[in-house]
C-alpha positions as CSV (number, residue, x, y, z in Angstrom):
1,M,54.6,171.5,144.7
2,A,57.8,173.2,143.7
3,D,58.1,177.0,143.5
4,P,59.9,177.5,140.2
5,T,61.3,180.8,141.4
6,L,63.5,178.9,143.8
7,W,64.9,176.4,141.3
8,G,64.9,178.3,138.0
9,D,63.1,177.3,134.9
10,Y,65.7,174.8,133.8
11,L,65.5,172.2,136.6
12,P,62.2,170.6,135.5
13,Y,63.8,169.9,132.2
14,M,66.6,168.1,134.1
15,G,63.9,165.9,135.7
16,I,64.5,167.5,139.2
17,T,61.5,168.7,141.1
18,Q,61.5,170.3,144.6
19,I,58.9,168.7,146.9
20,D,57.5,170.8,149.7
21,P,53.9,169.7,150.5
22,E,51.5,172.4,151.7
23,G,50.2,170.1,154.4
24,I,53.5,170.2,156.5
25,A,55.6,172.9,158.0
26,P,58.0,174.7,155.6
27,P,61.7,173.9,155.8
28,V,63.4,175.6,158.8
29,A,66.4,176.8,156.7
30,R,67.5,177.0,153.1
31,F,66.7,173.4,151.9
32,T,63.7,171.5,150.5
33,H,61.9,168.7,152.2
34,G,62.4,166.4,149.2
35,V,63.8,166.2,145.7
36,L,62.3,164.1,143.0
37,A,64.8,163.1,140.3
38,G,63.2,161.4,137.3
39,G,64.7,160.5,134.0
40,V,68.3,160.7,135.3
41,E,71.1,158.8,133.7
42,R,73.8,159.2,136.3
43,I,73.7,159.2,140.1
44,L,76.7,160.3,142.2
45,H,77.0,159.3,145.8
46,T,80.0,160.8,147.5
47,S,82.0,159.5,150.4
48,G,82.2,161.7,153.4
49,M,84.0,164.8,152.2
50,L,86.6,165.8,154.8
51,P,88.2,169.1,155.8
52,I,91.5,168.1,154.3
53,L,93.3,170.5,152.1
54,P,95.2,169.4,148.9
55,D,98.5,169.5,150.8
56,G,97.1,167.1,153.5
57,S,96.7,169.7,156.2
58,V,93.5,170.3,158.2
59,P,92.5,173.9,159.0
60,Q,92.1,174.7,162.7
61,N,88.8,176.7,162.6
62,L,85.3,175.7,161.7
63,T,84.8,178.1,158.9
64,A,88.0,177.1,157.1
65,Q,87.1,173.4,157.6
66,A,83.6,173.9,156.2
67,E,85.1,175.8,153.2
68,A,87.6,172.9,152.6
69,V,84.8,170.3,152.8
70,W,82.7,172.2,150.2
71,S,85.7,172.8,148.0
72,N,86.3,169.0,148.0
73,V,82.6,168.4,147.2
74,L,82.8,170.8,144.2
75,A,85.9,169.1,143.0
76,V,84.2,165.7,143.0
77,L,81.2,167.1,141.2
78,V,83.3,168.7,138.5
79,D,85.3,165.5,138.0
80,A,82.0,163.6,137.6
81,G,80.9,166.2,135.0
82,M,78.3,167.7,137.3
83,A,77.7,171.1,139.0
84,I,76.3,172.2,142.3
85,T,72.8,172.3,140.7
86,N,73.0,168.5,140.3
87,V,73.0,168.0,144.0
88,V,69.7,166.6,145.3
89,S,70.7,165.6,148.9
90,I,73.2,166.7,151.5
91,T,74.0,165.1,154.8
92,T,76.2,167.2,157.1
93,Y,77.9,165.7,160.2
94,V,79.3,168.0,162.8
95,V,80.8,167.5,166.3
96,P,79.2,169.0,169.4
97,G,79.9,172.6,170.4
98,Q,80.3,174.0,166.8
99,D,78.4,177.0,165.5
100,L,75.7,175.5,163.3
101,A,75.0,178.9,161.7
102,T,78.6,178.9,160.4
103,I,78.1,175.4,158.9
104,M,74.9,176.5,157.2
105,S,76.3,179.8,155.9
106,V,79.2,178.1,154.2
107,R,76.9,175.4,152.8
108,D,74.6,178.2,151.4
109,Q,77.5,180.0,149.8
110,A,78.7,176.8,148.1
111,L,75.2,176.1,146.9
112,E,74.8,179.5,145.3
113,G,71.0,179.6,145.9
114,H,70.4,176.0,144.8
115,L,68.2,174.1,147.2
116,A,68.5,170.4,148.0
117,A,67.2,168.0,150.6
118,S,69.4,168.5,153.6
119,T,70.1,166.8,156.9
120,L,72.4,168.1,159.7
121,V,73.5,165.6,162.3
122,V,75.4,166.4,165.5
123,V,77.6,163.3,166.2
124,P,79.8,162.6,169.2
125,E,83.0,162.6,167.1
126,L,84.3,162.0,163.6
127,A,87.0,159.5,162.6
128,Q,89.8,162.0,163.5
129,P,89.7,164.4,166.5
130,A,90.9,167.3,164.3
131,W,87.9,167.0,162.0
132,L,84.9,169.2,163.0
133,V,82.6,168.7,159.9
134,E,82.0,166.1,157.2
135,V,79.5,166.2,154.3
136,T,78.1,163.6,151.9
137,V,76.0,164.5,148.8
138,V,74.0,162.7,146.2
139,A,73.9,164.3,142.8
140,V,72.0,163.3,139.6
141,A,72.4,164.1,135.9
């Protein structure tokens, strides 16, 4: 069952519970195996958030691209009246040869200690050759 020290005392009141069964190996990074969202009124599914800055440019390096992606995720959350703590699931797509530790570090900074179900997938390529990383999230409120 959930360790309330990881989520804070307020999340159960939001109907969000971390699911990490004792009978399986613990998560290998800063995520939770599952998130149970009950009693929610709104569910947000984002499209793939891309490393495109507001001016239309794409940063050249992985860190800047990951930061741009998470900035875009946060903008969508805010526009939907949500916060990072409403995120229950993250899927990250990255092209081969990238430093996964960098991707996870930027994700962890954006999440500010919040844990969500998380999947990281290495894909042969994204829709544009300049894109190195893409993220989708599901959030509930």
